[in-house]
Structure formats: C-alpha cells, structure tokens
N, CA and C atoms as an extended XYZ file, in Angstrom:
543
Properties=species:S:1:pos:R:3:atomname:S:1:resname:S:1:resid:I:1 pbc="F F F"
N         0.820       -1.071        0.054 N   MET     1
C        -0.137        0.111       -0.142 CA  MET     1
C         1.006        1.189        0.030 C   MET     1
N         2.043        1.303        0.859 N   LYS     2
C         2.790        2.456        0.875 CA  LYS     2
C         3.538        2.870       -0.443 C   LYS     2
N         3.808        1.510       -1.426 N   LYS     3
C         4.398        1.894       -2.556 CA  LYS     3
C         3.582        2.294       -3.582 C   LYS     3
N         2.385        2.039       -3.652 N   ILE     4
C         1.164        2.426       -4.478 CA  ILE     4
C         1.137        4.253       -3.998 C   ILE     4
N         1.157        4.460       -2.825 N   ILE     5
C         0.906        5.833       -2.284 CA  ILE     5
C         2.257        6.781       -2.871 C   ILE     5
N         3.422        6.174       -2.815 N   ILE     6
C         4.514        6.922       -3.176 CA  ILE     6
C         4.523        6.949       -4.806 C   ILE     6
N         4.214        5.917       -5.354 N   ILE     7
C         4.170        5.882       -6.937 CA  ILE     7
C         3.076        7.090       -7.288 C   ILE     7
N         2.118        7.097       -6.733 N   SER     8
C         0.885        7.809       -7.029 CA  SER     8
C         1.435        9.426       -6.781 C   SER     8
N         1.956        9.594       -5.757 N   ALA     9
C         2.554       11.019       -5.563 CA  ALA     9
C         3.431       11.426       -6.329 C   ALA     9
N         4.406       10.642       -6.697 N   ILE    10
C         5.257       11.169       -7.866 CA  ILE    10
C         4.597       11.445       -9.169 C   ILE    10
N         3.798       10.352       -9.460 N   LEU    11
C         3.201       10.487      -10.965 CA  LEU    11
C         2.334       11.843      -10.702 C   LEU    11
N         1.833       12.168       -9.749 N   LEU    12
C         1.018       13.387       -9.430 CA  LEU    12
C         1.616       14.473       -9.736 C   LEU    12
N         2.611       14.662       -8.917 N   ALA    13
C         3.661       15.791       -9.237 CA  ALA    13
C         4.102       15.886      -10.440 C   ALA    13
N         4.340       14.862      -11.266 N   PHE    14
C         4.721       14.969      -12.678 CA  PHE    14
C         3.689       15.434      -13.457 C   PHE    14
N         2.521       14.959      -13.150 N   GLY    15
C         1.379       15.398      -13.846 CA  GLY    15
C         0.873       17.204      -13.650 C   GLY    15
N         1.052       17.388      -12.328 N   PHE    16
C         0.842       18.956      -12.200 CA  PHE    16
C         2.186       19.446      -12.857 C   PHE    16
N         3.216       19.101      -13.051 N   ALA    17
C         4.186       19.774      -13.479 CA  ALA    17
C         4.114       20.059      -14.989 C   ALA    17
N         3.541       18.970      -15.782 N   GLY    18
C         3.126       19.053      -17.208 CA  GLY    18
C         2.195       20.036      -17.382 C   GLY    18
N         1.337       20.357      -16.620 N   LYS    19
C         0.266       21.109      -16.910 CA  LYS    19
C         0.707       22.784      -16.802 C   LYS    19
N         1.349       22.962      -15.683 N   SER    20
C         1.720       24.417      -15.294 CA  SER    20
C         3.032       24.669      -15.135 C   SER    20
N         4.052       23.903      -15.714 N   GLN    21
C         5.433       24.312      -15.703 CA  GLN    21
C         5.815       25.594      -16.442 C   GLN    21
N         6.670       26.426      -15.937 N   ASN    22
C         7.384       27.334      -16.646 CA  ASN    22
C         8.802       27.143      -16.701 C   ASN    22
N         9.291       26.649      -15.234 N   ASN    23
C        10.834       26.402      -15.340 CA  ASN    23
C        11.070       24.755      -14.996 C   ASN    23
N        11.960       24.097      -15.416 N   GLN    24
C        12.078       22.807      -15.219 CA  GLN    24
C        13.520       22.869      -14.581 C   GLN    24
N        13.871       22.159      -13.424 N   LYS    25
C        15.380       22.305      -12.963 CA  LYS    25
C        15.516       20.698      -12.452 C   LYS    25
N        16.954       20.446      -12.594 N   MET    26
C        17.313       19.172      -11.812 CA  MET    26
C        18.377       19.605      -10.943 C   MET    26
N        18.653       18.744       -9.846 N   GLY    27
C        19.675       19.182       -8.811 CA  GLY    27
C        20.169       18.029       -7.927 C   GLY    27
N        21.214       18.592       -7.240 N   VAL    28
C        21.750       17.307       -6.545 CA  VAL    28
C        22.510       18.169       -5.451 C   VAL    28
N        22.540       17.436       -4.193 N   GLY    29
C        23.104       18.061       -3.192 CA  GLY    29
C        23.542       17.337       -2.043 C   GLY    29
N        24.054       17.577       -0.861 N   TYR    30
C        24.397       16.963        0.309 CA  TYR    30
C        23.188       16.814        1.005 C   TYR    30
N        23.002       15.811        1.658 N   TYR    31
C        21.842       15.433        2.733 CA  TYR    31
C        22.439       15.178        3.818 C   TYR    31
N        22.216       15.935        4.835 N   GLY    32
C        22.820       15.497        6.142 CA  GLY    32
C        21.642       15.124        7.192 C   GLY    32
N        21.398       13.998        7.405 N   ASN    33
C        20.442       13.463        8.327 CA  ASN    33
C        20.965       13.894        9.816 C   ASN    33
N        20.277       14.549       10.775 N   MET    34
C        21.024       15.091       11.823 CA  MET    34
C        21.960       15.837       11.814 C   MET    34
N        22.037       16.552       10.507 N   LEU    35
C        23.453       17.267       10.002 CA  LEU    35
C        24.607       16.491        9.436 C   LEU    35
N        24.846       15.785       10.445 N   THR    36
C        26.312       14.963       10.290 CA  THR    36
C        26.222       13.826        9.495 C   THR    36
N        25.373       12.907        9.648 N   TYR    37
C        25.059       11.623        8.993 CA  TYR    37
C        24.959       11.879        7.404 C   TYR    37
N        26.042       11.792        6.640 N   PRO    38
C        26.105       11.961        5.187 CA  PRO    38
C        25.205       11.287        4.156 C   PRO    38
N        24.814       12.027        3.240 N   GLY    39
C        23.869       11.346        2.152 CA  GLY    39
C        23.861       12.216        1.045 C   GLY    39
N        23.328       11.874       -0.035 N   LEU    40
C        22.797       12.638       -1.233 CA  LEU    40
C        21.421       12.825       -1.595 C   LEU    40
N        21.040       13.925       -2.053 N   VAL    41
C        19.735       14.333       -2.589 CA  VAL    41
C        19.775       14.362       -4.089 C   VAL    41
N        18.811       13.952       -4.947 N   PHE    42
C        18.711       14.448       -6.173 CA  PHE    42
C        17.135       14.648       -6.323 C   PHE    42
N        16.983       15.820       -7.276 N   GLU    43
C        15.549       16.464       -7.396 CA  GLU    43
C        15.396       16.768       -8.703 C   GLU    43
N        14.183       16.689       -8.779 N   TYR    44
C        13.528       17.499      -10.094 CA  TYR    44
C        12.406       18.328       -9.804 C   TYR    44
N        12.721       19.624      -10.224 N   GLU    45
C        11.415       20.421       -9.747 CA  GLU    45
C        10.783       21.355      -11.066 C   GLU    45
N         9.584       21.379      -10.907 N   SER    46
C         8.928       22.212      -11.816 CA  SER    46
C         8.284       23.659      -11.085 C   SER    46
N         8.641       24.591      -11.814 N   GLU    47
C         8.361       25.817      -11.077 CA  GLU    47
C         7.320       26.550      -11.873 C   GLU    47
N         6.125       26.753      -11.271 N   GLN    48
C         5.212       27.772      -11.945 CA  GLN    48
C         5.567       29.291      -11.470 C   GLN    48
N         5.828       30.101      -12.293 N   VAL    49
C         6.393       31.448      -12.044 CA  VAL    49
C         5.064       32.382      -12.206 C   VAL    49
N         4.882       33.360      -11.057 N   PHE    50
C         3.516       33.990      -11.344 CA  PHE    50
C         4.103       35.546      -11.555 C   PHE    50
N         5.147       35.805      -11.233 N   SER    51
C         5.974       37.243      -11.326 CA  SER    51
C         7.464       37.107      -11.171 C   SER    51
N         8.207       38.045      -11.370 N   ASP    52
C         9.671       37.833      -11.131 CA  ASP    52
C         9.921       37.685       -9.488 C   ASP    52
N         8.952       37.984       -8.865 N   LYS    53
C         9.233       37.786       -7.423 CA  LYS    53
C         8.540       36.481       -6.641 C   LYS    53
N         7.683       35.898       -7.199 N   ALA    54
C         6.874       34.810       -6.636 CA  ALA    54
C         6.738       33.441       -7.393 C   ALA    54
N         6.993       32.218       -6.942 N   SER    55
C         6.695       31.046       -7.785 CA  SER    55
C         6.211       29.960       -6.666 C   SER    55
N         5.532       28.857       -7.370 N   LEU    56
C         5.192       27.766       -6.747 CA  LEU    56
C         5.967       26.511       -7.348 C   LEU    56
N         6.860       26.240       -6.568 N   PRO    57
C         7.615       24.869       -7.150 CA  PRO    57
C         7.070       23.857       -6.445 C   PRO    57
N         7.118       22.620       -7.348 N   ILE    58
C         6.762       21.529       -6.964 CA  ILE    58
C         8.012       20.472       -7.399 C   ILE    58
N         8.708       19.941       -6.043 N   ARG    59
C         9.979       19.278       -6.154 CA  ARG    59
C         9.791       17.846       -5.789 C   ARG    59
N        10.474       16.853       -6.604 N   THR    60
C        10.433       15.461       -6.148 CA  THR    60
C        11.948       15.261       -5.865 C   THR    60
N        12.082       14.685       -4.581 N   ASP    61
C        13.190       14.442       -3.852 CA  ASP    61
C        13.579       12.819       -3.916 C   ASP    61
N        14.558       12.350       -4.323 N   ILE    62
C        14.896       11.083       -4.137 CA  ILE    62
C        16.418       11.201       -3.465 C   ILE    62
N        16.663       10.327       -2.480 N   GLY    63
C        17.898       10.340       -1.704 CA  GLY    63
C        18.166        9.268       -0.668 C   GLY    63
N        19.451        9.350       -0.083 N   PHE    64
C        19.682        8.488        0.818 CA  PHE    64
C        20.578        9.296        2.171 C   PHE    64
N        20.806        8.550        3.105 N   TYR    65
C        21.945        8.907        4.161 CA  TYR    65
C        22.254        8.002        4.726 C   TYR    65
N        23.580        7.901        5.334 N   TYR    66
C        24.148        6.653        6.077 CA  TYR    66
C        24.599        7.050        7.365 C   TYR    66
N        24.001        6.502        8.446 N   HIS    67
C        24.322        6.448        9.949 CA  HIS    67
C        25.286        5.220       10.247 C   HIS    67
N        26.332        5.368       10.427 N   LYS    68
C        27.141        4.048       10.730 CA  LYS    68
C        26.910        3.091       11.610 C   LYS    68
N        26.306        3.891       12.853 N   ARG    69
C        25.976        2.811       14.172 CA  ARG    69
C        24.412        2.577       14.173 C   ARG    69
N        23.545        2.873       13.254 N   PHE    70
C        22.204        3.003       13.406 CA  PHE    70
C        21.617        2.281       12.116 C   PHE    70
N        21.369        3.272       11.111 N   ASN    71
C        20.765        2.706        9.937 CA  ASN    71
C        21.044        3.556        8.560 C   ASN    71
N        20.750        2.896        7.517 N   THR    72
C        21.019        3.717        6.299 CA  THR    72
C        19.525        3.788        5.885 C   THR    72
N        19.056        5.156        5.393 N   GLY    73
C        17.904        5.447        4.922 CA  GLY    73
C        17.660        5.725        3.362 C   GLY    73
N        16.622        5.148        2.820 N   VAL    74
C        16.504        5.848        1.413 CA  VAL    74
C        14.992        6.222        1.228 C   VAL    74
N        14.958        7.562        0.665 N   PHE    75
C        13.662        8.143        0.769 CA  PHE    75
C        13.182        8.713       -0.576 C   PHE    75
N        11.963        8.962       -0.954 N   ALA    76
C        11.625        9.680       -1.821 CA  ALA    76
C        10.513       10.447       -1.413 C   ALA    76
N        10.050       11.577       -1.907 N   ASN    77
C         8.896       12.687       -1.328 CA  ASN    77
C         8.679       13.687       -2.376 C   ASN    77
N         7.499       14.348       -2.365 N   VAL    78
C         7.069       15.150       -3.180 CA  VAL    78
C         6.941       16.395       -2.424 C   VAL    78
N         7.427       17.319       -2.732 N   ASN    79
C         7.169       18.773       -1.792 CA  ASN    79
C         6.515       19.835       -2.797 C   ASN    79
N         5.521       20.501       -1.925 N   PHE    80
C         4.723       21.449       -2.783 CA  PHE    80
C         5.056       22.913       -1.835 C   PHE    80
N         5.552       23.781       -2.545 N   GLY    81
C         6.147       25.091       -1.941 CA  GLY    81
C         5.828       26.373       -2.606 C   GLY    81
N         6.232       27.418       -1.706 N   TYR    82
C         6.285       28.903       -2.131 CA  TYR    82
C         7.724       29.411       -2.246 C   TYR    82
N         8.136       30.201       -3.134 N   ARG    83
C         9.376       30.536       -3.454 CA  ARG    83
C         9.266       32.206       -3.538 C   ARG    83
N         9.916       32.979       -2.942 N   ARG    84
C         9.883       34.595       -2.948 CA  ARG    84
C        11.261       34.936       -3.402 C   ARG    84
N        11.484       35.229       -4.626 N   TYR    85
C        12.953       36.101       -5.033 CA  TYR    85
C        12.852       37.477       -4.587 C   TYR    85
N        13.889       37.869       -4.199 N   LEU    86
C        14.461       39.361       -4.130 CA  LEU    86
C        15.044       39.797       -5.002 C   LEU    86
N        15.241       41.118       -5.182 N   SER    87
C        15.818       41.861       -6.608 CA  SER    87
C        17.367       41.449       -6.278 C   SER    87
N        18.059       41.165       -5.419 N   SER    88
C        19.329       40.842       -5.373 CA  SER    88
C        19.715       39.468       -5.966 C   SER    88
N        18.610       38.654       -6.267 N   GLY    89
C        19.067       37.396       -6.388 CA  GLY    89
C        18.874       36.313       -5.728 C   GLY    89
N        18.904       36.738       -4.392 N   LEU    90
C        18.488       35.813       -3.076 CA  LEU    90
C        17.096       35.157       -3.271 C   LEU    90
N        16.831       34.301       -2.554 N   PHE    91
C        15.381       33.741       -2.694 CA  PHE    91
C        15.006       33.255       -1.054 C   PHE    91
N        14.067       33.090       -0.674 N   LEU    92
C        13.536       32.166        0.366 CA  LEU    92
C        12.473       31.460        0.099 C   LEU    92
N        12.110       30.288        0.598 N   GLU    93
C        11.243       29.397        0.212 CA  GLU    93
C        10.740       28.722        1.584 C   GLU    93
N         9.706       27.825        1.185 N   GLU    94
C         9.218       26.952        2.247 CA  GLU    94
C         8.192       25.755        1.626 C   GLU    94
N         8.183       24.668        2.070 N   SER    95
C         7.598       23.659        1.576 CA  SER    95
C         7.038       22.558        2.262 C   SER    95
N         5.774       22.067        1.910 N   ILE    96
C         5.405       20.713        2.636 CA  ILE    96
C         5.623       19.455        1.859 C   ILE    96
N         6.169       18.498        2.372 N   GLY    97
C         6.427       17.341        1.663 CA  GLY    97
C         5.604       16.104        2.373 C   GLY    97
N         5.684       15.059        1.405 N   PHE    98
C         4.740       13.664        1.659 CA  PHE    98
C         5.618       12.807        0.906 C   PHE    98
N         6.009       11.590        1.372 N   GLY    99
C         6.722       10.512        0.792 CA  GLY    99
C         6.896        9.224        1.676 C   GLY    99
N         8.044        8.680        1.408 N   ALA   100
C         8.445        7.585        2.240 CA  ALA   100
C         9.621        7.109        2.401 C   ALA   100
N        10.204        6.637        3.522 N   ILE   101
C        11.552        6.224        3.777 CA  ILE   101
C        11.626        4.983        4.297 C   ILE   101
N        12.572        4.150        3.548 N   THR   102
C        13.144        2.859        3.954 CA  THR   102
C        14.141        2.752        4.721 C   THR   102
N        14.383        1.937        5.957 N   THR   103
C        15.533        1.852        6.400 CA  THR   103
C        16.192        0.667        6.605 C   THR   103
N        17.379        0.485        6.669 N   PHE   104
C        18.126       -0.995        6.694 CA  PHE   104
C        18.968       -0.524        8.026 C   PHE   104
N        19.220       -1.771        8.921 N   LEU   105
C        19.921       -1.573        9.910 CA  LEU   105
C        21.563       -1.752        9.580 C   LEU   105
N        22.490       -0.817       10.091 N   SER   106
C        23.593       -0.758        9.794 CA  SER   106
C        24.533       -1.768       10.912 C   SER   106
N        24.341       -2.790       10.509 N   SER   107
C        25.066       -3.995       11.274 CA  SER   107
C        25.648       -5.037       10.550 C   SER   107
N        26.785       -5.716       11.190 N   ASP   108
C        27.124       -7.035       10.300 CA  ASP   108
C        26.123       -8.154       10.652 C   ASP   108
N        25.578       -8.255       11.951 N   GLU   109
C        24.607       -9.482       12.045 CA  GLU   109
C        23.285       -8.683       12.759 C   GLU   109
N        22.040       -9.265       12.605 N   VAL   110
C        21.050       -8.831       13.262 CA  VAL   110
C        20.249      -10.104       13.806 C   VAL   110
N        19.890      -10.059       14.818 N   TYR   111
C        19.070      -11.410       15.662 CA  TYR   111
C        17.966      -10.976       16.024 C   TYR   111
N        17.047      -11.827       16.091 N   GLU   112
C        15.615      -11.792       16.786 CA  GLU   112
C        15.339      -12.957       17.613 C   GLU   112
N        14.548      -12.649       18.636 N   VAL   113
C        14.128      -13.921       19.436 CA  VAL   113
C        12.793      -14.013       19.291 C   VAL   113
N        12.324      -15.358       18.932 N   ASP   114
C        11.166      -15.682       18.572 CA  ASP   114
C        10.297      -16.133       19.872 C   ASP   114
N         9.137      -16.596       19.599 N   ASP   115
C         8.031      -16.614       20.942 CA  ASP   115
C         8.645      -18.181       21.684 C   ASP   115
N         9.314      -18.713       21.074 N   ALA   116
C         9.800      -19.950       22.058 CA  ALA   116
C        11.169      -19.578       22.408 C   ALA   116
N        11.712      -18.586       22.504 N   GLY   117
C        12.996      -18.022       23.003 CA  GLY   117
C        14.090      -18.290       22.362 C   GLY   117
N        13.813      -18.572       21.404 N   ASN   118
C        15.115      -19.167       20.345 CA  ASN   118
C        15.754      -17.916       19.641 C   ASN   118
N        16.816      -17.875       19.412 N   ILE   119
C        17.595      -16.807       18.810 CA  ILE   119
C        18.160      -17.008       17.523 C   ILE   119
N        17.420      -16.175       16.424 N   ASN   120
C        17.529      -16.604       14.838 CA  ASN   120
C        18.257      -15.332       14.141 C   ASN   120
N        19.242      -15.382       13.514 N   GLU   121
C        19.345      -14.497       12.526 CA  GLU   121
C        18.241      -13.548       11.635 C   GLU   121
N        18.279      -12.444       11.805 N   ALA   122
C        17.057      -11.527       11.038 CA  ALA   122
C        17.727      -10.754        9.822 C   ALA   122
N        16.648      -10.134        9.256 N   SER   123
C        16.934       -9.275        8.240 CA  SER   123
C        17.176       -8.013        8.559 C   SER   123
N        18.098       -7.349        7.954 N   LYS   124
C        18.427       -5.668        8.217 CA  LYS   124
C        17.444       -4.968        7.724 C   LYS   124
N        16.451       -5.403        6.985 N   TYR   125
C        15.524       -4.246        6.719 CA  TYR   125
C        14.583       -3.826        7.937 C   TYR   125
N        14.564       -2.740        8.014 N   ALA   126
C        13.811       -2.076        9.235 CA  ALA   126
C        12.302       -1.943        8.999 C   ALA   126
N        12.018       -1.154        8.231 N   ALA   127
C        10.770       -0.740        7.771 CA  ALA   127
C        10.618        0.416        6.643 C   ALA   127
N         9.645        0.393        5.963 N   THR   128
C         9.198        1.478        5.166 CA  THR   128
C         8.302        2.505        5.981 C   THR   128
N         8.434        3.933        6.179 N   ASP   129
C         7.665        4.431        7.098 CA  ASP   129
C         7.027        5.773        6.114 C   ASP   129
N         5.919        6.153        6.761 N   PHE   130
C         5.381        7.418        5.958 CA  PHE   130
C         6.252        8.686        6.389 C   PHE   130
N         6.497        9.391        5.545 N   MET   131
C         7.551       10.764        5.675 CA  MET   131
C         7.023       12.080        5.538 C   MET   131
N         6.135       12.775        6.147 N   PRO   132
C         5.736       13.899        6.050 CA  PRO   132
C         6.824       14.831        6.491 C   PRO   132
N         6.939       16.017        5.530 N   SER   133
C         8.208       17.114        5.948 CA  SER   133
C         7.856       18.398        5.986 C   SER   133
N         8.505       19.269        6.512 N   ILE   134
C         8.456       20.567        6.403 CA  ILE   134
C         9.917       21.012        6.064 C   ILE   134
N        10.101       21.818        5.134 N   THR   135
C        11.416       22.447        4.823 CA  THR   135
C        11.369       23.952        4.590 C   THR   135
N        12.253       24.588        5.162 N   LEU   136
C        12.607       25.928        4.857 CA  LEU   136
C        13.779       26.263        4.119 C   LEU   136
N        13.912       27.100        3.332 N   GLY   137
C        15.366       27.188        2.358 CA  GLY   137
C        15.748       28.675        2.061 C   GLY   137
N        16.830       28.779        1.600 N   ALA   138
C        17.440       30.104        1.225 CA  ALA   138
C        18.470       29.744        0.081 C   ALA   138
N        18.397       30.949       -0.797 N   GLY   139
C        19.394       30.279       -1.762 CA  GLY   139
C        19.739       31.737       -2.769 C   GLY   139
N        20.388       31.537       -3.930 N   TYR   140
C        20.762       32.391       -4.853 CA  TYR   140
C        20.394       31.962       -6.087 C   TYR   140
N        19.635       32.770       -6.965 N   LYS   141
C        19.495       32.521       -8.375 CA  LYS   141
C        20.351       33.229       -9.230 C   LYS   141
N        21.186       32.464       -9.945 N   MET   142
C        22.292       33.059      -10.842 CA  MET   142
C        21.590       33.744      -12.191 C   MET   142
N        22.302       34.474      -12.955 N   LYS   143
C        21.945       35.018      -14.184 CA  LYS   143
C        21.329       33.945      -15.113 C   LYS   143
N        21.979       32.747      -15.156 N   SER   144
C        21.488       31.749      -15.917 CA  SER   144
C        20.353       31.040      -15.502 C   SER   144
N        19.772       31.443      -14.442 N   GLY   145
C        18.564       30.613      -13.808 CA  GLY   145
C        18.756       29.705      -12.848 C   GLY   145
N        20.043       29.140      -12.839 N   ASN   146
C        20.543       27.826      -12.118 CA  ASN   146
C        20.437       28.530      -10.644 C   ASN   146
N        20.192       27.655       -9.640 N   LEU   147
C        19.977       28.088       -8.056 CA  LEU   147
C        21.074       27.344       -7.086 C   LEU   147
N        21.566       28.090       -6.491 N   ILE   148
C        22.303       27.388       -5.292 CA  ILE   148
C        21.469       27.502       -4.034 C   ILE   148
N        21.250       26.462       -3.155 N   TRP   149
C        20.348       26.517       -2.125 CA  TRP   149
C        20.858       25.798       -0.847 C   TRP   149
N        20.232       26.155        0.291 N   ILE   150
C        20.339       25.542        1.516 CA  ILE   150
C        18.821       25.403        2.071 C   ILE   150
N        18.767       24.118        2.628 N   ARG   151
C        17.389       23.969        3.019 CA  ARG   151
C        17.219       22.974        4.294 C   ARG   151
N        17.141       23.637        5.501 N   PRO   152
C        16.725       22.672        6.789 CA  PRO   152
C        15.384       22.192        6.663 C   PRO   152
N        15.413       20.936        7.282 N   GLN   153
C        14.351       20.059        6.979 CA  GLN   153
C        13.796       19.706        8.349 C   GLN   153
N        12.672       19.414        8.678 N   ALA   154
C        12.288       18.522        9.772 CA  ALA   154
C        11.141       17.404        9.112 C   ALA   154
N        11.603       16.172        9.399 N   PHE   155
C        10.519       15.179        8.993 CA  PHE   155
C        10.190       14.228        9.983 C   PHE   155
N         9.130       13.510        9.734 N   TRP   156
C         8.668       12.715       10.755 CA  TRP   156
C         8.653       11.306       10.117 C   TRP   156
N         8.786       10.173       10.812 N   GLN   157
C         8.704        8.772       10.527 CA  GLN   157
C         7.445        8.071       11.049 C   GLN   157
N         6.438        7.915       10.355 N   PHE   158
C         5.261        6.946       11.120 CA  PHE   158
C         5.095        5.806       10.452 C   PHE   158
N         4.772        4.736       11.047 N   PRO   159
C         5.130        4.409       12.462 CA  PRO   159
C         6.789        4.218       12.451 C   PRO   159
N         7.551        4.667       13.386 N   PHE   160
C         8.732        4.289       13.476 CA  PHE   160
C         8.632        3.292       14.749 C   PHE   160
N         9.026        1.896       14.467 N   ARG   161
C         8.728        0.857       15.441 CA  ARG   161
C         7.283        1.284       16.009 C   ARG   161
N         7.080        1.164       17.171 N   SER   162
C         5.396        1.374       17.431 CA  SER   162
C         4.887        2.862       18.042 C   SER   162
N         6.111        3.813       17.654 N   SER   163
C         5.754        5.090       17.743 CA  SER   163
C         6.057        5.755       16.521 C   SER   163
N         6.741        7.156       16.889 N   SER   164
C         7.151        8.038       15.589 CA  SER   164
C         8.553        8.554       15.944 C   SER   164
N         9.127        8.788       15.006 N   LEU   165
C        10.546        9.434       14.990 CA  LEU   165
C        10.592       10.755       14.532 C   LEU   165
N        10.882       12.046       14.998 N   TYR   166
C        11.011       13.332       14.400 CA  TYR   166
C        12.588       13.552       14.305 C   TYR   166
N        13.018       14.051       12.980 N   THR   167
C        14.293       14.136       12.728 CA  THR   167
C        14.504       15.527       12.028 C   THR   167
N        15.795       15.938       12.050 N   PHE   168
C        16.300       17.105       11.334 CA  PHE   168
C        17.301       16.842       10.110 C   PHE   168
N        17.020       17.587        9.365 N   ALA   169
C        18.209       17.110        8.132 CA  ALA   169
C        18.609       18.535        7.459 C   ALA   169
N        19.833       18.550        6.892 N   LEU   170
C        20.037       19.726        6.100 CA  LEU   170
C        20.369       19.433        4.681 C   LEU   170
N        19.923       20.016        3.689 N   GLN   171
C        20.356       19.840        2.444 CA  GLN   171
C        21.011       21.165        1.776 C   GLN   171
N        22.067       20.817        0.905 N   ALA   172
C        22.682       22.121        0.576 CA  ALA   172
C        23.109       21.569       -0.908 C   ALA   172
N        22.738       22.425       -1.953 N   GLY   173
C        23.081       21.946       -3.391 CA  GLY   173
C        22.765       23.060       -4.361 C   GLY   173
N        22.804       22.455       -5.642 N   PHE   174
C        22.802       23.268       -6.740 CA  PHE   174
C        21.727       22.873       -7.589 C   PHE   174
N        20.853       23.461       -8.146 N   SER   175
C        20.080       23.009       -9.334 CA  SER   175
C        20.223       23.708      -10.759 C   SER   175
N        20.319       22.836      -11.817 N   TYR   176
C        20.361       23.271      -13.040 CA  TYR   176
C        19.122       23.540      -13.940 C   TYR   176
N        19.172       24.640      -14.463 N   THR   177
C        17.841       24.956      -15.210 CA  THR   177
C        17.669       24.235      -16.493 C   THR   177
N        16.926       23.348      -16.800 N   LEU   178
C        16.585       22.279      -17.797 CA  LEU   178
C        15.664       23.374      -18.997 C   LEU   178
N        14.959       23.985      -18.639 N   LYS   179
C        13.854       24.610      -19.339 CA  LYS   179
C        13.313       25.904      -18.720 C   LYS   179
N        13.422       26.946      -19.282 N   SER   180
C        12.867       28.136      -18.707 CA  SER   180
C        12.011       28.720      -19.904 C   SER   180
N        10.612       29.067      -19.645 N   ASN   181
C         9.893       29.569      -20.535 CA  ASN   181
C         9.598       31.057      -20.197 C   ASN   181
C-alpha cells in the first residue's frame, strides 16, 4: 500500500508539472540527516512562476543517508512550496512534503528472539515508513537561472517501531535549469 501511495504521489507531481510548468530544474546536493550523517539528494523541480518575485515549485526528491552505527535510509518525497525572489537574486522558500523512507540496520549481523525463546538471524530491513516533512530554504538565483540553495528540513517517520521519530536534516546543493519559458 505504501508503494502505491509513493508512486501515485510522484506521478501526481509530474502530472501537475506538465500542466503548469514554466521552469524545469534538476539538482543534486548534500543531505545530512541530523546534520552530520552524510547522504545525497537528487531532485527534479517544476516551478510555476507568477511574477519576477513569486513562484510555486513542486519538487520530487530522491535520496539516501548513512548513519554508521544505526541505519541507512533511502527516501522519496514530493514537496509543494512557495518561493519568494528578492531583487538581489537571493530567495526564500518553504514547502511541505509527503513521501516514504525505508531504513536498513547498519550492523554486520541482526538477530531476533522468537516466541519460543530461540535466537535467529534476522533481516537488516527495518521498515518503510510514511515521511511527511516541512522544509525552509534560502538560496541564490544566478543570471543563468540556476540555483544554489540550503534547506533545513524537519521530517517524521510514522510508524517508527511502535511510535514515531522526529528528525532534522540539512540539504545544500545546486539546481540546473533544464527549460525556462
């Protein structure tokens, strides 16, 4: 069911992008879970521009991070946002996102205890969880239309084990303009 939701969200984002796009961008950046656990994020963005100062970007992010002593996370999400350009080329943005994150335990061996008390080797696959997020950002728009950005992000993992997990991340990267109308 979660896979269907993820695929539907991504297709929905591309569907909206095709009907209302003015600018298309692809980007790559550092993705730091809890700031220091390294990873990468790849993005595709469709930005509907309303004026030289305001736009509504729809961004699809796919990425991963590696936490040496805990887990490796692989995620995909779709972000719907607002971007405000300043005359100096600087911009501010915010977005809300919906997606999924799959985690794998970072251990040589993983064990579980069954109902009879026997210890057996188990899978490193932890879970696929729902991943809503809030992202704030700032950056600079170059004369070519390309962007340099930094985006602090807060996201939740539902259900993380029997509860939820609230996590911070930092994205910093570059977006290349593929098409600008």
